[in-house]
C-alpha positions as CSV (number, residue, x, y, z in Angstrom):
1,M,131.8,62.8,74.7
2,S,132.8,63.4,78.6
3,V,130.8,61.3,81.2
4,V,129.0,63.3,83.7
5,E,129.7,61.6,87.0
6,Y,126.6,61.5,89.7
7,D,125.9,59.3,93.0
8,I,122.2,59.0,91.9
9,A,120.8,58.6,88.8
10,I,116.6,58.6,89.1
11,V,114.8,57.6,85.8
12,G,111.2,59.2,85.7
13,A,110.3,62.5,87.1
14,G,106.8,61.8,87.6
15,M,105.3,61.3,91.6
16,V,107.3,59.1,92.8
17,G,110.4,59.7,91.2
18,A,109.8,63.7,92.0
19,T,109.2,62.8,95.5
20,L,112.2,60.6,95.9
21,A,114.3,63.7,94.3
22,H,113.0,66.1,97.1
23,A,113.8,63.6,99.6
24,V,117.4,62.7,98.7
25,S,118.2,65.9,97.7
26,Q,117.6,67.0,101.4
27,I,120.4,64.6,102.9
28,Q,123.2,66.6,103.9
29,H,126.6,65.2,105.5
30,Q,127.8,66.6,108.8
31,D,130.4,68.0,106.8
32,G,128.0,69.9,104.4
33,R,128.4,67.5,101.7
34,Q,124.9,66.4,99.8
35,L,124.4,64.1,97.3
36,S,124.7,64.7,93.6
37,I,121.4,63.8,91.6
38,A,120.5,63.2,87.9
39,L,116.8,63.5,87.2
40,I,116.3,62.0,83.9
41,D,112.8,61.9,82.1
42,A,111.6,61.5,78.7
43,N,109.0,64.1,78.5
44,P,109.5,68.0,78.6
45,P,109.7,69.6,82.2
46,T,105.9,70.5,82.0
47,T,102.8,69.3,83.8
48,S,100.7,70.0,80.8
49,N,101.9,67.1,78.4
50,H,103.3,64.8,81.2
51,P,101.5,61.4,81.3
52,G,102.6,61.2,85.0
53,F,100.3,64.5,85.9
54,D,97.4,64.0,83.9
55,A,93.7,64.1,84.7
56,R,93.9,61.8,87.3
57,V,94.0,62.2,91.2
58,I,95.6,60.8,93.9
59,A,94.0,59.6,97.3
60,L,96.9,60.1,99.9
61,S,96.4,58.1,103.1
62,Y,97.3,59.8,105.9
63,G,100.3,58.1,106.4
64,S,101.2,58.8,102.8
65,Q,100.9,62.7,104.2
66,Q,102.8,61.7,107.3
67,I,105.4,60.7,104.7
68,L,105.2,63.9,102.6
69,N,105.5,66.2,105.6
70,Q,108.6,64.2,107.1
71,F,110.2,65.6,103.1
72,K,108.7,68.8,103.8
73,L,106.4,68.3,100.5
74,W,103.1,68.1,102.5
75,H,102.8,72.1,103.3
76,K,103.4,72.9,99.5
77,I,100.1,70.9,98.4
78,A,98.0,71.2,101.1
79,P,95.9,74.4,100.2
80,T,95.5,72.3,96.9
81,A,94.1,69.0,98.8
82,T,90.3,68.1,99.7
83,A,90.2,66.3,103.0
84,I,88.4,62.9,103.3
85,E,86.6,62.9,106.2
86,H,84.4,60.0,105.5
87,I,84.5,56.7,103.4
88,H,81.7,54.6,102.3
89,V,82.0,51.2,100.9
90,S,78.9,49.1,99.6
91,D,78.5,45.8,96.9
92,R,76.0,47.1,94.2
93,G,72.7,45.3,94.5
94,H,73.2,43.6,97.9
95,W,72.5,44.5,101.3
96,G,76.2,44.9,102.8
97,F,77.9,48.3,103.4
98,T,80.1,49.7,105.8
99,R,81.3,53.3,106.7
100,L,84.2,55.0,108.1
101,D,84.7,58.4,109.8
102,H,87.4,60.5,110.4
103,S,85.9,61.4,114.3
104,E,86.1,57.6,115.3
105,Y,90.4,57.6,114.8
106,N,90.5,61.0,116.2
107,L,92.2,62.4,113.2
108,P,91.2,65.8,111.1
109,A,90.9,63.4,107.9
110,L,90.9,59.8,106.7
111,G,93.3,61.1,103.5
112,Q,93.4,63.4,101.3
113,V,92.8,64.1,97.4
114,I,95.5,65.9,95.4
115,E,95.1,66.3,91.5
116,L,98.1,65.3,89.7
117,Q,98.3,68.2,87.5
118,T,98.5,70.5,90.4
119,A,100.8,68.6,92.3
120,G,103.2,68.1,89.8
121,H,103.6,71.3,88.7
122,I,104.4,72.3,92.3
123,F,107.4,69.7,92.7
124,Q,108.8,70.4,89.3
125,Q,108.9,74.2,90.0
126,D,110.8,73.0,93.0
127,L,113.2,70.4,91.8
128,A,114.1,73.1,88.8
129,N,115.7,75.3,91.7
130,M,117.6,72.7,93.5
131,D,121.2,73.2,93.2
132,N,122.2,69.4,93.6
133,I,119.9,68.1,90.9
134,N,120.8,68.5,87.4
135,W,117.9,67.6,85.0
136,Y,118.3,65.6,81.7
137,C,114.6,66.1,80.1
138,P,113.2,65.2,77.8
139,N,115.9,62.5,77.5
140,Q,115.3,58.8,77.3
141,L,117.8,56.1,79.0
142,V,118.7,53.8,75.6
143,S,121.2,51.4,77.1
144,L,123.5,50.9,80.3
145,D,126.4,49.2,81.0
146,R,127.1,48.0,84.6
147,H,130.3,47.6,86.7
148,I,131.6,46.7,89.7
149,T,131.8,50.5,91.5
150,H,129.2,52.2,88.9
151,T,126.8,51.8,86.3
152,D,127.4,53.8,83.2
153,L,124.1,55.0,81.3
154,T,123.5,56.5,77.6
155,L,120.8,58.8,76.7
156,D,119.3,59.4,73.3
157,D,121.1,62.1,72.1
158,G,124.7,60.4,73.3
159,Q,125.1,62.0,76.4
160,Q,126.9,60.0,79.0
161,I,126.1,59.7,82.7
162,R,127.8,57.8,85.8
163,C,126.3,57.0,88.7
164,K,126.5,54.3,91.9
165,L,122.8,54.3,92.4
166,L,120.3,54.1,89.4
167,I,116.7,54.0,90.3
168,G,114.1,53.4,88.1
169,A,110.8,55.4,88.8
170,D,109.7,55.5,85.4
171,G,106.5,53.9,85.4
172,N,104.6,50.8,84.2
173,N,106.8,50.4,81.3
174,S,110.0,51.2,82.8
175,M,113.2,51.2,80.4
176,V,115.5,50.7,83.7
177,R,113.7,47.4,84.5
178,Q,114.0,46.2,80.9
179,L,117.7,46.9,80.6
180,T,118.4,45.3,84.1
181,N,116.7,42.8,83.2
182,V,114.1,42.6,86.1
183,P,112.0,39.4,85.8
184,I,108.1,40.8,86.0
185,E,104.7,39.2,86.4
186,V,101.6,40.3,84.4
187,T,98.1,39.8,85.0
188,D,95.2,41.1,83.1
189,F,92.3,41.8,85.1
190,E,90.1,42.2,82.1
191,Q,88.9,45.3,83.4
192,T,89.4,49.1,82.0
193,A,89.2,52.0,84.2
194,I,87.2,55.2,83.0
195,I,88.4,58.3,84.6
196,A,86.8,61.4,84.8
197,N,85.8,64.8,87.2
198,V,82.0,64.6,87.5
199,T,79.7,67.0,89.6
200,T,76.5,65.9,91.4
201,S,73.3,67.9,92.8
202,K,74.6,67.1,96.4
203,L,77.5,68.6,98.0
204,H,79.9,65.6,98.5
205,E,81.1,67.0,102.0
206,G,84.3,65.4,102.2
207,K,82.7,61.3,101.0
208,A,84.5,59.4,99.3
209,F,82.9,56.1,98.0
210,E,83.9,52.3,96.7
211,R,81.1,50.7,95.2
212,F,81.7,47.2,94.1
213,T,80.1,46.3,91.2
214,D,79.9,43.2,89.1
215,T,81.9,44.3,86.7
216,G,84.7,45.8,89.0
217,P,84.6,48.8,91.6
218,L,83.5,52.4,91.1
219,A,85.0,54.7,93.4
220,L,84.3,58.4,94.0
221,L,86.6,60.8,95.4
222,P,85.9,64.1,96.8
223,M,87.6,67.2,95.0
224,T,87.8,71.0,95.0
225,E,85.1,73.0,93.4
226,Q,82.1,70.3,94.7
227,R,83.5,68.2,91.9
228,S,84.3,64.2,92.5
229,S,86.8,62.2,90.8
230,L,85.4,58.9,89.4
231,V,87.5,55.8,88.7
232,W,84.9,53.1,87.4
233,S,86.5,49.8,86.3
234,V,84.4,48.0,83.4
235,R,84.8,45.0,81.7
236,S,87.3,45.8,78.6
237,D,84.6,44.4,76.2
238,E,82.4,47.3,77.2
239,V,84.5,50.2,77.6
240,D,84.6,51.2,73.8
241,A,80.5,51.4,74.2
242,I,80.6,53.4,77.5
243,M,83.2,55.9,75.9
244,A,81.7,56.6,72.8
245,L,78.3,57.7,74.6
246,N,77.7,61.3,74.7
247,D,78.0,63.0,77.9
248,K,73.9,62.8,78.7
249,D,74.2,59.0,78.1
250,F,77.2,58.3,79.8
251,L,75.7,60.3,83.2
252,A,72.5,58.0,82.8
253,R,74.5,55.0,82.7
254,L,76.7,56.1,85.6
255,Q,73.7,57.0,87.8
256,Q,72.4,53.5,87.1
257,R,75.9,52.0,88.6
258,F,76.4,54.1,91.3
259,G,72.7,55.2,92.7
260,Y,71.5,58.1,94.5
261,R,73.7,58.8,97.4
262,L,75.0,62.2,96.2
263,G,72.0,63.2,94.2
264,K,71.9,63.6,90.6
265,F,74.9,63.5,88.5
266,T,74.9,66.6,86.6
267,K,78.2,67.2,84.7
268,T,81.0,65.7,83.4
269,G,84.4,66.3,82.6
270,Q,86.8,65.0,79.7
271,R,86.9,60.8,79.9
272,F,89.7,59.1,79.8
273,S,90.5,55.1,80.1
274,Y,93.3,52.7,80.8
275,P,93.4,49.3,80.9
276,L,94.0,47.5,84.2
277,L,96.9,45.1,84.8
278,L,98.6,44.1,87.5
279,T,102.3,44.3,87.1
280,E,104.9,43.0,89.6
281,A,108.8,42.9,89.3
282,L,109.7,39.8,91.1
283,E,113.4,41.2,91.9
284,P,113.2,44.9,92.1
285,T,116.6,45.5,93.1
286,Q,119.7,44.3,91.1
287,H,123.1,45.2,91.0
288,R,123.9,48.9,91.9
289,S,119.6,49.6,90.5
290,V,116.4,49.2,92.0
291,V,112.6,50.0,90.7
292,I,110.3,51.6,92.5
293,G,106.8,52.6,92.4
294,N,104.8,51.4,89.6
295,A,108.1,50.3,87.5
296,A,107.9,47.8,90.5
297,H,104.1,47.5,91.3
298,A,101.5,48.6,88.8
299,L,98.4,47.9,90.7
300,H,94.8,48.0,90.6
301,P,93.2,50.9,91.6
302,I,91.1,49.8,93.8
303,A,91.3,51.2,97.3
304,G,93.6,53.8,95.7
305,Q,96.9,51.8,96.8
306,G,99.3,52.7,94.0
307,Y,101.0,56.0,94.9
308,N,100.8,55.3,98.5
309,L,102.4,52.2,97.9
310,G,105.2,54.0,96.0
311,L,105.9,56.8,98.7
312,R,106.5,54.0,101.3
313,D,109.0,52.5,98.8
314,V,110.6,56.3,98.4
315,A,110.5,56.6,102.5
316,V,112.4,53.2,102.9
317,L,114.8,54.0,99.7
318,H,115.7,57.2,101.3
319,H,116.9,56.0,104.3
320,Q,118.6,53.3,103.2
321,I,120.7,55.9,101.2
322,E,120.8,58.3,104.1
323,Q,122.4,55.7,106.4
324,A,124.8,55.0,103.5
325,F,125.8,58.7,102.9
326,L,126.0,60.0,106.4
327,N,128.3,56.9,107.3
328,D,130.7,57.3,104.1
329,Q,129.8,54.4,102.6
330,D,128.5,53.6,98.9
331,V,125.1,54.5,98.4
332,G,124.8,52.0,95.4
333,N,126.2,49.1,97.3
334,Q,124.3,46.0,98.1
335,A,123.8,46.8,101.7
336,V,121.7,49.5,100.1
337,T,119.5,47.9,97.5
338,K,119.2,44.5,99.4
339,G,118.6,46.3,102.5
340,Y,116.0,48.2,100.7
341,W,114.0,45.0,99.4
342,H,114.4,43.3,102.6
343,K,112.3,46.0,104.5
344,R,109.6,46.3,101.3
345,Q,109.2,42.8,100.2
346,G,106.7,42.2,102.9
347,D,104.2,45.2,102.3
348,H,104.5,44.9,98.7
349,Q,103.2,41.3,98.9
350,K,100.1,42.0,101.2
351,T,99.5,45.2,99.3
352,I,99.1,43.4,95.7
353,W,97.4,40.5,97.8
354,M,94.5,43.0,99.3
355,T,94.6,45.0,95.9
356,T,94.0,41.7,93.6
357,S,91.8,39.8,96.1
358,L,89.0,42.7,96.4
359,A,89.5,43.1,92.6
360,T,88.6,39.6,92.0
361,L,85.9,38.7,94.8
362,F,83.6,41.9,94.4
363,A,83.5,41.2,90.6
364,N,82.1,37.6,91.0
365,D,78.6,36.8,91.3
366,Y,78.8,33.2,92.9
367,A,76.5,33.4,95.5
368,P,78.2,32.1,98.5
369,L,80.8,34.5,98.0
370,V,78.5,37.3,97.4
371,A,76.7,36.2,100.9
372,G,80.1,36.0,102.8
373,R,81.5,39.3,101.4
374,N,78.1,41.0,102.5
375,L,78.2,39.3,105.8
376,A,81.5,40.9,106.7
377,L,80.6,44.3,104.9
378,H,77.9,44.2,107.4
379,T,79.7,42.9,110.4
380,M,81.8,45.8,110.1
381,G,79.5,48.3,109.9
382,Y,78.7,47.5,114.1
383,K,81.6,45.7,115.4
384,P,84.3,48.2,115.5
385,E,87.3,45.7,116.0
386,Y,86.3,43.9,112.7
387,K,86.6,47.4,111.1
388,R,90.2,48.2,112.2
389,A,91.9,46.5,109.4
390,L,89.6,48.2,107.0
391,A,90.7,51.3,108.8
392,R,94.4,50.6,109.0
393,Q,94.8,50.2,105.2
394,A,92.8,53.3,104.5
395,L,94.8,55.1,107.1
396,G,98.2,53.6,105.6
397,A,99.5,53.6,109.2
398,F,103.2,53.0,108.5
399,K,106.1,52.4,110.5
400,L,109.8,52.2,108.6
401,F,111.1,49.1,110.8
């Protein structure tokens, strides 16, 4: 079987991989040339069965919205998004809380909520119509052979692909990460996230909630049709009992944990559960390869940083590739991969530290910690200068360089 050659091979067509494919497909040399791209995914090109486009939603920070706008993608999904105009952060059973409001920062919204299935369908439809992208789907990467000037890939049906740069955007169990021997560190939070779409008796009015409890954070994000997306972190030894509850008892249990800030919980959709692990790639760039998104950093969902961090990966990697291509350089050379990691390492470390610290700090009932975190929340409520750090993280203000 003959080998098909490409500039770039992207493994994984979920949200991060699809966004990157869109971004690099738009790069154009002054002589009109574009990059050739292979997009490889183990799932059929339909969002109905794609694990990257399931019942979950993404809370896009304001900075992430600007990145999608840069790549001419935001206007495609904007009509399906729900604006986050207010964020309420509290500690269950204690007095500390703080609020963020879009008007404090002269913004139309603090962020946007998009449904993965809807956004994925839009992204994949567009990708299918791009002349410089070839889909290999459903196909799995089974082996690779690295050379000085290229990498040879073998797919599960025997097809052979050669690329200058291999990018793994294939999620937490990344095959690219495994085959390129990227070292990882895994932390078990001993929590499981329960995901569902719920309806409340009060209108959400664009409000998002992050409520910290002794078993983990509980978040509600505003959605279309006056629904809210629930992400409820519980101890892993509790999850089976909670998932087994009928809808009425599940909503009663949720009500007891969240309270009545949105009135009564009146309806729940199908429930899903995901064990919560931090998976961190210690050296995400190897010879002619890089892993990004969840393949490089699967985070605790607290503060909704996962896709936002992945989008910042996409923005920097796109820039590195673009500069190399426009200057007639090899897009897979070390200047691209190492340059990418040099620019991304600090953001990775900071975001991982922040999400992990919040997940452990607010699940601890040690009295001095409880007092300290509630004092911090309370102080933020009336000291704008202390609230700015929280706002910066929520807004995702991002400068490439």
